C-alpha angles and dihedrals in degrees: 000000000000115000114265112257115258092205131035118244089248090057091049089050091051091051091049092051091048091053095046103033128130094277093063122101113257111264121238110254113247129185114275113254122238110273123211095214094188092053091046092049091050091049091050091047091048090049091052093045094051096043096149130172116266121250126246117240091250094053091044091056090053090046092054091049089050090053091052091050090047091055090049090053094245096132096160092059089043089058090054092051092048090051089055090048091052091050089072097028105037116189097013101157094210091056091045091051092050090048090051090053092051091051090048091052089051089053093246097131095167093059091041090055092047094054093044092051088053088053095052091043089053094046111012090190096057103130099193093049092053092049094048092044088053089053093049093048090048091054089048091056096248098126099165093055091043091054091052093056094042093051089048088054090049090053091050094051110015092174097053111096099204100083091045092052093049092048092050089051089051092055091045092053088050088056092247104124093163091063090045089055090050090055094053089045087056090051091051090051093048093044110028113208095021108134101183098092096049091040099051097042092043093053092048093049090048090052090050093051098251091135100168096053092039092054094050092050096044092050088056090047091051091051090055096042111022091178098063105119095188092053093051092045092051091047088052091054091050091050092047093049090054093050098257099131096163093052090047092054091046090052091050090049088056089051090052091052086063096040113015093179099052104132096199092049093048090050092048091046091053091050091048090051090052091051088049089056099251112124089170094059091043091054090052091054094044094046089053090049094050091048089063097058142014091212110143090213089059092052089051093051089053091046092051090048089057090045093052089052092053095257103123094156091058090048091055092048091055094050094043090053091049091050091051091051092048109023093166095053105109094194091066091059088050093049092046086055090052091053093048091046091052089051088053091241091138100171092052091045091052090051091051093048089050087063092067109101120230093245092060119107090231095051098099092055092040091054093051091047090048089052092051093048092049089050092050091048091052101254093128102164094054091043092053092046091055092048091051091051090050092049091049090057096040107026093168096053102112093184091062091049091051090052091049092051091051090050090052090050091051088052091054097257098119094149092054089046090053090052092051091052095046089054089056097051096090098045134082110303092026092155090064090051091049091051093048092047093048090050091049091051090048092052089050091056094257100118094146089056090048092052092047091050094053096040090054091048092050092047089056094044108024092165094056102109094193093057091047090051093049091051091048094054092047092050090052092051088051092052099256097127095163091052091047093052090047091055092049090052087054089052091052091048088057095041115014093192096053097136096188091057091049091050093046092053093045093050094046091051091047093046089058095040092240126141095345093182090059090044091055092046091054095046093048090051089054091048091050087062097040109017096173098051106123094206092054092048088049090054091053090050089051091053089056090047092053089050089057095248097132095168093055091042091055092049093052096040091051087058090050089054090049088056095045110016099180104042107124096206092053092045091051091051092049090050090052090051092049090053092049090049091054094253097125099161090055090047091054093047092049095047090049090051089054090051091051090055092049090050089056094041115017090179089069090073114121110214103020093246094050094118091057091048092052092048090050091052091052093048091051090063123084110269091243090059090056092055093245 
């Protein structure tokens, strides 16, 4: 809403005459300025169209108080002030429009619509009332009427972006992106050089996964406003997702021209350079980023970026430098442990975690991670001592008990591990304990006992989705695919948005080459809920592989590896896709990488005989392909 005029036009005219009357000294003649006749004509037309009655001083005081209350978020009190304003200025369309907005913000759309209709009936050419009424009708689900008012507003002020933007959102909500694009094209035609329509719609479409349309619109937005960092960053993400690393890096370079110190853009540019194969350019971006802040979290994000790109040495250099700059920062020891743990250097990771002092907020997690790393590196007594200390401080933490039981099993004390887990069955998080116990029994060659345990638990708690899921995964590992799928359907009946169950079903169907359309539908539903889950992306890649589309499989599985660089199952799938795509050297390199991970952590094998399978695949290739 435009502010109410303090003075009537007649009063302004009187003041102008008084200032420029016959008694005034003659003004020195100056050159006439350039006049934009089209803009002036539109301003004059707009002035005529919105020729509203002036407000009295009393109503204006209430209006100002209403605006203050509006800014404070007190919309109920703002309504009261606007009612008082209307008592002395009944029918003022500006006041009615403002009142309609306050009702809309309170969620009272019926009253909002009533006041806004009064405004447009009073002054049919009131632009703001038409726009807001369009919004209210859109929220009420009456799209055709909303479109009428928004198009009326566009006709009243063809060079004002607001009505166009609301109308494009209306079409987008109606799942008609083509019409939304037409609206922002109309805005660009009416107001050449205006980027807002292309920008806003492009960003929304990018968020919704409509990459092709989003890219076209954002390119147009960048042409109109080359300094928009968010537009360039989003374009970079779209380029990266479609495998165009060079274009992604170029887009991020344009963003940095506008904002050279943007930390997120520098981080993204470094990652894009790594994906493009240039460690040198990546280091330049990362060094600039690290020069802007001594934040340990920032150093860790850079280190993990190097690690994801297969550059562990560079990751260690970054963290070592950060620790030298801030030797008393406990989080850096913790983060160094995370990097070493991810590299499967368990002894080094345990040493780093040991450097976290007990008064640090990350100490509880560091101690449990240290215990796990010691267990994996074979130092069982120290690992068990740390687990017992953690359990003493948090006796109800089932996750710690599960870790302790696994450490006991690694040390050869499977019976004691079983006892620890059985004690945890009745407590909080019992489903996790049931799953861990069933998995322990299965590893010990007691699969029937594991199945009996979970079947009995599900019979007692049939609405426990976690128990149903655990039973489903165990049935699949034991070869009962139909039973596993049945359990996952039960999980979805209990929780329709259970993404892990959707992914499980989709992957199992794909793994067996059955109903690939249904498999893809399930996996995509899971990805819609968790788009950056590496396992879900891997499942989608495997669907493409099973369809015979090796090129698409490679594209998707490479993204899964980007998300989780050292997951043996994903690496094996990517190697399979490379081989099918005729890229044998890359297949060999990827399979060997998976074997390196399994050498460092044999427990990461999925399934248990994965190492044997990988070795068989490598032996089946000609010796020249293996680089021998």
